[in-house]
BABAGU-129446 format. One record per residue (C-alpha): x, y, z; residue number from 1; residue in one letter. Coordinates in steps of 0.2 Angstrom, whole numbers, plus 5000, padded with zeros to 4 digits. Example, Ala and Ser with C-alpha at 12.3 -4.5 7.8 and 13.67 -1.06 7.14 Angstrom:
<sites>
+------+------+------+-----+--------+
!   c1 !   c2 !   c3 ! num ! residu !
+------+------+------+-----+--------+
! 5062 ! 4978 ! 5039 !   1 !      a !
! 5068 ! 4995 ! 5036 !   2 !      s !
+------+------+------+-----+--------+
</sites>
This chain:
<sites>
+------+------+------+-----+--------+
!   c1 !   c2 !   c3 ! num ! residu !
+------+------+------+-----+--------+
! 5587 ! 5845 ! 5987 !   1 !      x !
! 5591 ! 5830 ! 5993 !   2 !      x !
! 5599 ! 5815 ! 5982 !   3 !      x !
! 5585 ! 5803 ! 5985 !   4 !      x !
! 5571 ! 5816 ! 5980 !   5 !      x !
! 5580 ! 5821 ! 5964 !   6 !      x !
! 5582 ! 5804 ! 5960 !   7 !      x !
! 5563 ! 5801 ! 5963 !   8 !      x !
! 5559 ! 5815 ! 5951 !   9 !      x !
! 5571 ! 5808 ! 5938 !  10 !      x !
! 5562 ! 5792 ! 5940 !  11 !      x !
! 5545 ! 5800 ! 5938 !  12 !      x !
! 5549 ! 5809 ! 5923 !  13 !      x !
! 5556 ! 5793 ! 5917 !  14 !      x !
! 5540 ! 5784 ! 5920 !  15 !      x !
! 5531 ! 5798 ! 5912 !  16 !      x !
! 5540 ! 5797 ! 5896 !  17 !      x !
! 5537 ! 5778 ! 5896 !  18 !      x !
! 5518 ! 5780 ! 5899 !  19 !      x !
! 5518 ! 5792 ! 5884 !  20 !      x !
! 5527 ! 5781 ! 5873 !  21 !      x !
! 5516 ! 5768 ! 5877 !  22 !      x !
! 5500 ! 5778 ! 5875 !  23 !      x !
! 5507 ! 5783 ! 5857 !  24 !      x !
! 5510 ! 5764 ! 5853 !  25 !      x !
! 5492 ! 5758 ! 5859 !  26 !      x !
! 5485 ! 5771 ! 5848 !  27 !      x !
! 5493 ! 5766 ! 5833 !  28 !      x !
! 5484 ! 5750 ! 5831 !  29 !      x !
! 5467 ! 5760 ! 5833 !  30 !      x !
! 5471 ! 5773 ! 5820 !  31 !      x !
! 5476 ! 5758 ! 5808 !  32 !      x !
! 5459 ! 5748 ! 5811 !  33 !      x !
! 5449 ! 5764 ! 5806 !  34 !      x !
! 5455 ! 5760 ! 5787 !  35 !      x !
! 5451 ! 5744 ! 5778 !  36 !      x !
! 5466 ! 5732 ! 5781 !  37 !      x !
! 5473 ! 5720 ! 5766 !  38 !      x !
! 5462 ! 5708 ! 5770 !  39 !      x !
! 5444 ! 5718 ! 5771 !  40 !      x !
! 5431 ! 5709 ! 5762 !  41 !      x !
! 5416 ! 5716 ! 5755 !  42 !      x !
! 5400 ! 5705 ! 5760 !  43 !      x !
! 5394 ! 5697 ! 5743 !  44 !      x !
! 5376 ! 5695 ! 5741 !  45 !      x !
! 5366 ! 5679 ! 5738 !  46 !      x !
! 5355 ! 5676 ! 5721 !  47 !      x !
! 5337 ! 5678 ! 5719 !  48 !      x !
! 5337 ! 5695 ! 5709 !  49 !      x !
! 5329 ! 5700 ! 5694 !  50 !      x !
! 5341 ! 5703 ! 5680 !  51 !      x !
! 5357 ! 5714 ! 5685 !  52 !      x !
! 5349 ! 5720 ! 5701 !  53 !      x !
! 5361 ! 5709 ! 5712 !  54 !      x !
! 5377 ! 5717 ! 5703 !  55 !      x !
! 5370 ! 5734 ! 5704 !  56 !      x !
! 5368 ! 5732 ! 5723 !  57 !      x !
! 5384 ! 5723 ! 5724 !  58 !      x !
! 5392 ! 5738 ! 5717 !  59 !      x !
! 5384 ! 5749 ! 5728 !  60 !      x !
! 5391 ! 5739 ! 5743 !  61 !      x !
! 5407 ! 5740 ! 5734 !  62 !      x !
! 5409 ! 5758 ! 5733 !  63 !      x !
! 5401 ! 5764 ! 5747 !  64 !      x !
! 5407 ! 5750 ! 5760 !  65 !      x !
! 5421 ! 5751 ! 5773 !  66 !      x !
! 5433 ! 5742 ! 5762 !  67 !      x !
! 5434 ! 5756 ! 5749 !  68 !      x !
! 5447 ! 5769 ! 5755 !  69 !      x !
! 5440 ! 5782 ! 5744 !  70 !      x !
! 5421 ! 5782 ! 5752 !  71 !      x !
! 5416 ! 5799 ! 5755 !  72 !      x !
! 5422 ! 5804 ! 5773 !  73 !      x !
! 5405 ! 5800 ! 5782 !  74 !      x !
! 5405 ! 5790 ! 5798 !  75 !      x !
! 5392 ! 5779 ! 5789 !  76 !      x !
! 5383 ! 5780 ! 5773 !  77 !      x !
! 5365 ! 5779 ! 5775 !  78 !      x !
! 5352 ! 5765 ! 5768 !  79 !      x !
! 5333 ! 5767 ! 5772 !  80 !      x !
! 5321 ! 5754 ! 5768 !  81 !      x !
! 5301 ! 5755 ! 5767 !  82 !      x !
! 5294 ! 5740 ! 5777 !  83 !      x !
! 5278 ! 5732 ! 5772 !  84 !      x !
! 5279 ! 5724 ! 5755 !  85 !      x !
! 5296 ! 5729 ! 5753 !  86 !      x !
! 5305 ! 5719 ! 5767 !  87 !      x !
! 5292 ! 5706 ! 5770 !  88 !      x !
! 5278 ! 5700 ! 5760 !  89 !      x !
! 5260 ! 5707 ! 5765 !  90 !      x !
! 5257 ! 5722 ! 5779 !  91 !      x !
! 5261 ! 5720 ! 5797 !  92 !      x !
! 5249 ! 5735 ! 5801 !  93 !      x !
! 5235 ! 5724 ! 5793 !  94 !      x !
! 5241 ! 5709 ! 5804 !  95 !      x !
! 5241 ! 5719 ! 5818 !  96 !      x !
! 5222 ! 5727 ! 5814 !  97 !      x !
! 5216 ! 5710 ! 5812 !  98 !      x !
! 5225 ! 5703 ! 5829 !  99 !      x !
! 5217 ! 5717 ! 5838 ! 100 !      x !
! 5200 ! 5714 ! 5831 ! 101 !      x !
! 5201 ! 5695 ! 5835 ! 102 !      x !
! 5208 ! 5698 ! 5852 ! 103 !      x !
! 5197 ! 5712 ! 5858 ! 104 !      x !
! 5210 ! 5724 ! 5860 ! 105 !      x !
! 5202 ! 5740 ! 5853 ! 106 !      x !
! 5196 ! 5751 ! 5867 ! 107 !      x !
! 5178 ! 5761 ! 5866 ! 108 !      x !
! 5182 ! 5781 ! 5863 ! 109 !      x !
! 5180 ! 5793 ! 5877 ! 110 !      x !
! 5160 ! 5798 ! 5878 ! 111 !      x !
! 5157 ! 5785 ! 5864 ! 112 !      x !
! 5163 ! 5798 ! 5851 ! 113 !      x !
! 5173 ! 5790 ! 5837 ! 114 !      x !
! 5178 ! 5808 ! 5830 ! 115 !      x !
! 5188 ! 5807 ! 5845 ! 116 !      x !
! 5200 ! 5793 ! 5837 ! 117 !      x !
! 5202 ! 5805 ! 5821 ! 118 !      x !
! 5201 ! 5822 ! 5817 ! 119 !      x !
! 5198 ! 5816 ! 5799 ! 120 !      x !
! 5184 ! 5804 ! 5803 ! 121 !      x !
! 5168 ! 5809 ! 5794 ! 122 !      x !
! 5151 ! 5812 ! 5804 ! 123 !      x !
! 5145 ! 5797 ! 5794 ! 124 !      x !
! 5158 ! 5785 ! 5798 ! 125 !      x !
! 5157 ! 5790 ! 5818 ! 126 !      x !
! 5138 ! 5787 ! 5816 ! 127 !      x !
! 5141 ! 5770 ! 5808 ! 128 !      x !
! 5154 ! 5764 ! 5823 ! 129 !      x !
! 5143 ! 5770 ! 5836 ! 130 !      x !
! 5128 ! 5760 ! 5831 ! 131 !      x !
! 5139 ! 5745 ! 5828 ! 132 !      x !
! 5150 ! 5748 ! 5843 ! 133 !      x !
! 5141 ! 5760 ! 5856 ! 134 !      x !
! 5131 ! 5746 ! 5867 ! 135 !      x !
! 5146 ! 5733 ! 5867 ! 136 !      x !
! 5157 ! 5742 ! 5881 ! 137 !      x !
! 5159 ! 5758 ! 5893 ! 138 !      x !
! 5172 ! 5772 ! 5886 ! 139 !      x !
! 5188 ! 5766 ! 5889 ! 140 !      x !
! 5184 ! 5746 ! 5890 ! 141 !      x !
! 5190 ! 5735 ! 5875 ! 142 !      x !
! 5176 ! 5730 ! 5863 ! 143 !      x !
! 5173 ! 5711 ! 5861 ! 144 !      x !
! 5175 ! 5711 ! 5844 ! 145 !      x !
! 5183 ! 5694 ! 5843 ! 146 !      x !
! 5166 ! 5687 ! 5850 ! 147 !      x !
! 5150 ! 5681 ! 5840 ! 148 !      x !
! 5140 ! 5697 ! 5847 ! 149 !      x !
! 5154 ! 5710 ! 5842 ! 150 !      x !
! 5157 ! 5703 ! 5825 ! 151 !      x !
! 5145 ! 5718 ! 5818 ! 152 !      x !
! 5157 ! 5731 ! 5827 ! 153 !      x !
! 5171 ! 5721 ! 5821 ! 154 !      x !
! 5165 ! 5722 ! 5801 ! 155 !      x !
! 5164 ! 5740 ! 5805 ! 156 !      x !
! 5179 ! 5745 ! 5811 ! 157 !      x !
! 5188 ! 5733 ! 5798 ! 158 !      x !
! 5177 ! 5741 ! 5785 ! 159 !      x !
! 5183 ! 5761 ! 5790 ! 160 !      x !
! 5201 ! 5754 ! 5792 ! 161 !      x !
! 5203 ! 5743 ! 5776 ! 162 !      x !
! 5192 ! 5754 ! 5763 ! 163 !      x !
! 5192 ! 5770 ! 5770 ! 164 !      x !
! 5173 ! 5769 ! 5770 ! 165 !      x !
! 5158 ! 5762 ! 5780 ! 166 !      x !
! 5150 ! 5746 ! 5776 ! 167 !      x !
! 5137 ! 5757 ! 5767 ! 168 !      x !
! 5149 ! 5764 ! 5758 ! 169 !      x !
! 5149 ! 5781 ! 5764 ! 170 !      x !
! 5167 ! 5789 ! 5765 ! 171 !      x !
! 5176 ! 5788 ! 5781 ! 172 !      x !
! 5187 ! 5802 ! 5780 ! 173 !      x !
! 5188 ! 5820 ! 5774 ! 174 !      x !
! 5200 ! 5834 ! 5773 ! 175 !      x !
! 5218 ! 5829 ! 5774 ! 176 !      x !
! 5234 ! 5832 ! 5763 ! 177 !      x !
! 5236 ! 5818 ! 5752 ! 178 !      x !
! 5254 ! 5821 ! 5752 ! 179 !      x !
! 5259 ! 5820 ! 5771 ! 180 !      x !
! 5246 ! 5808 ! 5779 ! 181 !      x !
! 5234 ! 5794 ! 5776 ! 182 !      x !
! 5219 ! 5795 ! 5788 ! 183 !      x !
! 5217 ! 5776 ! 5788 ! 184 !      x !
! 5235 ! 5771 ! 5791 ! 185 !      x !
! 5236 ! 5784 ! 5805 ! 186 !      x !
! 5219 ! 5777 ! 5813 ! 187 !      x !
! 5228 ! 5760 ! 5817 ! 188 !      x !
! 5239 ! 5768 ! 5830 ! 189 !      x !
! 5225 ! 5780 ! 5836 ! 190 !      x !
! 5214 ! 5764 ! 5839 ! 191 !      x !
! 5228 ! 5759 ! 5852 ! 192 !      x !
! 5224 ! 5773 ! 5862 ! 193 !      x !
! 5225 ! 5768 ! 5882 ! 194 !      x !
! 5239 ! 5755 ! 5879 ! 195 !      x !
! 5258 ! 5758 ! 5882 ! 196 !      x !
! 5271 ! 5754 ! 5870 ! 197 !      x !
! 5277 ! 5739 ! 5879 ! 198 !      x !
! 5259 ! 5732 ! 5878 ! 199 !      x !
! 5257 ! 5734 ! 5861 ! 200 !      x !
! 5274 ! 5727 ! 5857 ! 201 !      x !
! 5269 ! 5712 ! 5865 ! 202 !      x !
! 5253 ! 5712 ! 5855 ! 203 !      x !
! 5264 ! 5714 ! 5839 ! 204 !      x !
! 5276 ! 5698 ! 5843 ! 205 !      x !
! 5259 ! 5688 ! 5845 ! 206 !      x !
! 5253 ! 5692 ! 5828 ! 207 !      x !
! 5271 ! 5690 ! 5821 ! 208 !      x !
! 5271 ! 5672 ! 5828 ! 209 !      x !
! 5254 ! 5668 ! 5819 ! 210 !      x !
! 5257 ! 5676 ! 5804 ! 211 !      x !
! 5274 ! 5668 ! 5802 ! 212 !      x !
! 5266 ! 5651 ! 5808 ! 213 !      x !
! 5254 ! 5651 ! 5795 ! 214 !      x !
! 5256 ! 5644 ! 5777 ! 215 !      x !
! 5257 ! 5654 ! 5763 ! 216 !      x !
! 5239 ! 5659 ! 5757 ! 217 !      x !
! 5232 ! 5657 ! 5773 ! 218 !      x !
! 5216 ! 5667 ! 5779 ! 219 !      x !
! 5210 ! 5672 ! 5795 ! 220 !      x !
! 5193 ! 5677 ! 5801 ! 221 !      x !
! 5190 ! 5694 ! 5808 ! 222 !      x !
! 5172 ! 5698 ! 5811 ! 223 !      x !
! 5161 ! 5689 ! 5799 ! 224 !      x !
! 5173 ! 5690 ! 5784 ! 225 !      x !
! 5190 ! 5683 ! 5782 ! 226 !      x !
! 5206 ! 5691 ! 5780 ! 227 !      x !
! 5225 ! 5688 ! 5775 ! 228 !      x !
! 5233 ! 5678 ! 5788 ! 229 !      x !
! 5251 ! 5676 ! 5784 ! 230 !      x !
! 5267 ! 5686 ! 5782 ! 231 !      x !
! 5285 ! 5682 ! 5776 ! 232 !      x !
! 5301 ! 5690 ! 5777 ! 233 !      x !
! 5309 ! 5691 ! 5759 ! 234 !      x !
! 5325 ! 5681 ! 5760 ! 235 !      x !
! 5333 ! 5693 ! 5747 ! 236 !      x !
! 5331 ! 5708 ! 5758 ! 237 !      x !
! 5336 ! 5701 ! 5773 ! 238 !      x !
! 5352 ! 5697 ! 5765 ! 239 !      x !
! 5354 ! 5713 ! 5756 ! 240 !      x !
! 5351 ! 5722 ! 5774 ! 241 !      x !
! 5363 ! 5710 ! 5783 ! 242 !      x !
! 5377 ! 5715 ! 5769 ! 243 !      x !
! 5374 ! 5733 ! 5771 ! 244 !      x !
! 5377 ! 5732 ! 5790 ! 245 !      x !
! 5392 ! 5721 ! 5787 ! 246 !      x !
! 5399 ! 5734 ! 5775 ! 247 !      x !
! 5397 ! 5747 ! 5786 ! 248 !      x !
! 5381 ! 5756 ! 5781 ! 249 !      x !
! 5369 ! 5764 ! 5794 ! 250 !      x !
! 5352 ! 5755 ! 5791 ! 251 !      x !
! 5335 ! 5762 ! 5794 ! 252 !      x !
! 5317 ! 5757 ! 5791 ! 253 !      x !
! 5303 ! 5770 ! 5789 ! 254 !      x !
! 5287 ! 5764 ! 5788 ! 255 !      x !
! 5269 ! 5771 ! 5788 ! 256 !      x !
! 5264 ! 5756 ! 5802 ! 257 !      x !
! 5265 ! 5759 ! 5821 ! 258 !      x !
! 5282 ! 5762 ! 5828 ! 259 !      x !
! 5280 ! 5747 ! 5841 ! 260 !      x !
! 5274 ! 5736 ! 5828 ! 261 !      x !
! 5287 ! 5738 ! 5816 ! 262 !      x !
! 5301 ! 5737 ! 5830 ! 263 !      x !
! 5296 ! 5720 ! 5834 ! 264 !      x !
! 5295 ! 5715 ! 5816 ! 265 !      x !
! 5311 ! 5723 ! 5812 ! 266 !      x !
! 5322 ! 5711 ! 5824 ! 267 !      x !
! 5319 ! 5699 ! 5813 ! 268 !      x !
! 5331 ! 5707 ! 5800 ! 269 !      x !
! 5343 ! 5713 ! 5813 ! 270 !      x !
! 5337 ! 5731 ! 5816 ! 271 !      x !
! 5334 ! 5739 ! 5832 ! 272 !      x !
! 5323 ! 5750 ! 5839 ! 273 !      x !
! 5333 ! 5764 ! 5838 ! 274 !      x !
! 5334 ! 5763 ! 5820 ! 275 !      x !
! 5315 ! 5761 ! 5815 ! 276 !      x !
! 5304 ! 5776 ! 5811 ! 277 !      x !
! 5285 ! 5772 ! 5811 ! 278 !      x !
! 5270 ! 5783 ! 5816 ! 279 !      x !
! 5272 ! 5786 ! 5834 ! 280 !      x !
! 5258 ! 5792 ! 5845 ! 281 !      x !
! 5259 ! 5805 ! 5860 ! 282 !      x !
! 5257 ! 5797 ! 5877 ! 283 !      x !
! 5250 ! 5802 ! 5895 ! 284 !      x !
! 5262 ! 5804 ! 5910 ! 285 !      x !
! 5259 ! 5786 ! 5914 ! 286 !      x !
! 5266 ! 5782 ! 5896 ! 287 !      x !
! 5248 ! 5775 ! 5888 ! 288 !      x !
! 5246 ! 5780 ! 5870 ! 289 !      x !
! 5233 ! 5793 ! 5867 ! 290 !      x !
! 5224 ! 5796 ! 5850 ! 291 !      x !
! 5235 ! 5809 ! 5844 ! 292 !      x !
! 5253 ! 5808 ! 5835 ! 293 !      x !
! 5269 ! 5814 ! 5835 ! 294 !      x !
! 5273 ! 5828 ! 5821 ! 295 !      x !
! 5287 ! 5833 ! 5812 ! 296 !      x !
! 5294 ! 5848 ! 5804 ! 297 !      x !
! 5281 ! 5862 ! 5805 ! 298 !      x !
! 5268 ! 5851 ! 5811 ! 299 !      x !
! 5268 ! 5851 ! 5830 ! 300 !      x !
! 5262 ! 5835 ! 5841 ! 301 !      x !
! 5244 ! 5832 ! 5841 ! 302 !      x !
! 5241 ! 5841 ! 5825 ! 303 !      x !
! 5240 ! 5823 ! 5816 ! 304 !      x !
! 5244 ! 5829 ! 5800 ! 305 !      x !
! 5261 ! 5823 ! 5796 ! 306 !      x !
! 5265 ! 5804 ! 5798 ! 307 !      x !
! 5278 ! 5794 ! 5788 ! 308 !      x !
! 5269 ! 5795 ! 5770 ! 309 !      x !
! 5275 ! 5803 ! 5756 ! 310 !      x !
! 5283 ! 5819 ! 5760 ! 311 !      x !
! 5282 ! 5814 ! 5779 ! 312 !      x !
! 5293 ! 5800 ! 5776 ! 313 !      x !
! 5305 ! 5814 ! 5770 ! 314 !      x !
! 5302 ! 5824 ! 5785 ! 315 !      x !
! 5304 ! 5809 ! 5798 ! 316 !      x !
! 5320 ! 5803 ! 5790 ! 317 !      x !
! 5327 ! 5820 ! 5790 ! 318 !      x !
! 5324 ! 5823 ! 5808 ! 319 !      x !
! 5328 ! 5807 ! 5816 ! 320 !      x !
! 5342 ! 5801 ! 5805 ! 321 !      x !
! 5351 ! 5817 ! 5800 ! 322 !      x !
! 5346 ! 5829 ! 5814 ! 323 !      x !
! 5336 ! 5841 ! 5805 ! 324 !      x !
! 5324 ! 5851 ! 5815 ! 325 !      x !
! 5311 ! 5862 ! 5811 ! 326 !      x !
! 5302 ! 5866 ! 5794 ! 327 !      x !
! 5319 ! 5863 ! 5786 ! 328 !      x !
! 5316 ! 5843 ! 5789 ! 329 !      x !
! 5303 ! 5845 ! 5775 ! 330 !      x !
! 5315 ! 5851 ! 5763 ! 331 !      x !
! 5326 ! 5842 ! 5752 ! 332 !      x !
! 5343 ! 5842 ! 5761 ! 333 !      x !
! 5361 ! 5843 ! 5753 ! 334 !      x !
! 5367 ! 5827 ! 5745 ! 335 !      x !
! 5380 ! 5824 ! 5760 ! 336 !      x !
! 5365 ! 5824 ! 5772 ! 337 !      x !
! 5355 ! 5811 ! 5761 ! 338 !      x !
! 5353 ! 5792 ! 5761 ! 339 !      x !
! 5365 ! 5785 ! 5748 ! 340 !      x !
! 5351 ! 5770 ! 5745 ! 341 !      x !
! 5333 ! 5768 ! 5747 ! 342 !      x !
! 5320 ! 5753 ! 5745 ! 343 !      x !
! 5301 ! 5755 ! 5743 ! 344 !      x !
! 5286 ! 5747 ! 5734 ! 345 !      x !
! 5272 ! 5762 ! 5735 ! 346 !      x !
! 5268 ! 5779 ! 5729 ! 347 !      x !
! 5269 ! 5783 ! 5748 ! 348 !      x !
! 5289 ! 5781 ! 5748 ! 349 !      x !
! 5290 ! 5792 ! 5733 ! 350 !      x !
! 5299 ! 5807 ! 5741 ! 351 !      x !
! 5313 ! 5796 ! 5751 ! 352 !      x !
! 5316 ! 5787 ! 5736 ! 353 !      x !
! 5318 ! 5802 ! 5726 ! 354 !      x !
! 5330 ! 5808 ! 5739 ! 355 !      x !
! 5343 ! 5793 ! 5738 ! 356 !      x !
! 5358 ! 5800 ! 5730 ! 357 !      x !
! 5367 ! 5784 ! 5723 ! 358 !      x !
! 5354 ! 5769 ! 5720 ! 359 !      x !
! 5334 ! 5766 ! 5723 ! 360 !      x !
! 5327 ! 5749 ! 5724 ! 361 !      x !
! 5309 ! 5747 ! 5718 ! 362 !      x !
! 5298 ! 5732 ! 5721 ! 363 !      x !
! 5284 ! 5732 ! 5709 ! 364 !      x !
! 5266 ! 5733 ! 5714 ! 365 !      x !
! 5260 ! 5741 ! 5699 ! 366 !      x !
! 5259 ! 5759 ! 5709 ! 367 !      x !
! 5257 ! 5772 ! 5696 ! 368 !      x !
! 5267 ! 5787 ! 5702 ! 369 !      x !
! 5282 ! 5774 ! 5708 ! 370 !      x !
! 5282 ! 5765 ! 5692 ! 371 !      x !
! 5281 ! 5780 ! 5682 ! 372 !      x !
! 5298 ! 5787 ! 5690 ! 373 !      x !
! 5306 ! 5771 ! 5691 ! 374 !      x !
! 5304 ! 5767 ! 5673 ! 375 !      x !
! 5307 ! 5785 ! 5668 ! 376 !      x !
! 5324 ! 5783 ! 5676 ! 377 !      x !
! 5330 ! 5798 ! 5672 ! 378 !      x !
! 5345 ! 5799 ! 5680 ! 379 !      x !
! 5350 ! 5780 ! 5678 ! 380 !      x !
! 5349 ! 5777 ! 5698 ! 381 !      x !
! 5333 ! 5768 ! 5698 ! 382 !      x !
! 5331 ! 5748 ! 5697 ! 383 !      x !
! 5316 ! 5738 ! 5698 ! 384 !      x !
! 5312 ! 5720 ! 5705 ! 385 !      x !
! 5297 ! 5711 ! 5704 ! 386 !      x !
! 5289 ! 5705 ! 5722 ! 387 !      x !
! 5299 ! 5691 ! 5728 ! 388 !      x !
! 5285 ! 5680 ! 5733 ! 389 !      x !
! 5268 ! 5680 ! 5722 ! 390 !      x !
! 5274 ! 5693 ! 5711 ! 391 !      x !
! 5262 ! 5704 ! 5700 ! 392 !      x !
! 5258 ! 5700 ! 5683 ! 393 !      x !
! 5262 ! 5712 ! 5670 ! 394 !      x !
! 5252 ! 5728 ! 5671 ! 395 !      x !
! 5241 ! 5726 ! 5654 ! 396 !      x !
! 5239 ! 5745 ! 5651 ! 397 !      x !
! 5254 ! 5758 ! 5651 ! 398 !      x !
! 5256 ! 5769 ! 5668 ! 399 !      x !
! 5245 ! 5786 ! 5665 ! 400 !      x !
! 5262 ! 5795 ! 5668 ! 401 !      x !
! 5258 ! 5810 ! 5658 ! 402 !      x !
! 5239 ! 5812 ! 5663 ! 403 !      x !
! 5235 ! 5806 ! 5680 ! 404 !      x !
! 5248 ! 5797 ! 5688 ! 405 !      x !
! 5252 ! 5809 ! 5702 ! 406 !      x !
! 5240 ! 5813 ! 5715 ! 407 !      x !
! 5241 ! 5832 ! 5723 ! 408 !      x !
! 5239 ! 5837 ! 5739 ! 409 !      x !
! 5220 ! 5839 ! 5737 ! 410 !      x !
! 5218 ! 5822 ! 5728 ! 411 !      x !
! 5217 ! 5830 ! 5712 ! 412 !      x !
! 5226 ! 5818 ! 5699 ! 413 !      x !
! 5239 ! 5825 ! 5686 ! 414 !      x !
! 5253 ! 5820 ! 5677 ! 415 !      x !
! 5269 ! 5816 ! 5685 ! 416 !      x !
! 5285 ! 5828 ! 5682 ! 417 !      x !
! 5302 ! 5826 ! 5682 ! 418 !      x !
! 5313 ! 5838 ! 5695 ! 419 !      x !
! 5314 ! 5851 ! 5678 ! 420 !      x !
! 5295 ! 5851 ! 5676 ! 421 !      x !
! 5294 ! 5841 ! 5660 ! 422 !      x !
! 5281 ! 5829 ! 5660 ! 423 !      x !
! 5285 ! 5809 ! 5660 ! 424 !      x !
! 5277 ! 5799 ! 5646 ! 425 !      x !
! 5265 ! 5785 ! 5650 ! 426 !      x !
! 5277 ! 5769 ! 5653 ! 427 !      x !
! 5274 ! 5752 ! 5647 ! 428 !      x !
! 5276 ! 5738 ! 5663 ! 429 !      x !
! 5292 ! 5729 ! 5659 ! 430 !      x !
! 5298 ! 5721 ! 5674 ! 431 !      x !
! 5288 ! 5707 ! 5681 ! 432 !      x !
! 5287 ! 5686 ! 5682 ! 433 !      x !
+------+------+------+-----+--------+
</sites>
């Protein structure tokens, strides 16, 4: 070995030592950055909440936010919000349906057979729709529901969607599990068959712009009748979502409105499409929506019996947020694999609200089962807030918790039970403005 070669090797070893030292030095700030620094500040929530609700929510941020070094050792605590009438006033699914009808974007079904749009549609409803819409367009073509000649078709579609009955009051849907799906909710994305997700997002953006621009209380013409024509974001919920995100929470939306529609609206509160769970269509190879829906848990794609509705919301959250697959997604998970916070306004939100481990926010819309559980507050983790815009008046009679507040899978009413199977007594409505 020559002296120059020995020197070169010594130099190489020295350089390696320096590089290794540099690597350690560079790694140290990154490791320190993962812990809260001395100047870490938890976001402070704005005013506008009922009672001590802001304090309870602030406590949640303080205890689970990134500034608390004693937070459970998970990457991010999870928070899940329902969308319609929880984050916004009014229903973006309804707004989308009205827009589709006004702009003639619902297609004539295959063979003119409306039963192809929903496995739960009754023969009476299929016949009424065929009578009202059958002569207006060929199968696959958009129906002219925004024209005077298509007003009767628009009226029939709107009746089936909005009231679950035909204009002659015949039941429009039958044979569904009341704890996993709602056929009228599912029907909206099913009526979007033939369009792509990108096209539907365009429809949603147009409906969003119209409804935000319209004054509070505005009505719009749909067929021969009028319908609600405005939507507003709740400032308090927008502030809460932003605060949770800044504090290090993983914030999600779970909604029984169509996936692309909620994606567009959720952008307004800083939630991206990857954190939205709505009703999801199956698609053709070309990306067009079919009239069938994606499944969850033990329910396969195309079975159309498990949407983001009551127990279906639990399943979809377990599947998409926590990675639970198969039938296990339908079950309550261990506390470490559940959201710490949830917010909702309806009986459709019961299961995922009950799954929240730290705090559950209820926007009071006088829904029986939800308000029975919230007011019973058996574990002290429920808080109730009036609607932030046009709040409901006090419900004059107590909620019928002990008798008919619960709806079974077959639609049979019964008492609302706690986790230990004891009956919740009737509850007085006490949070209102």
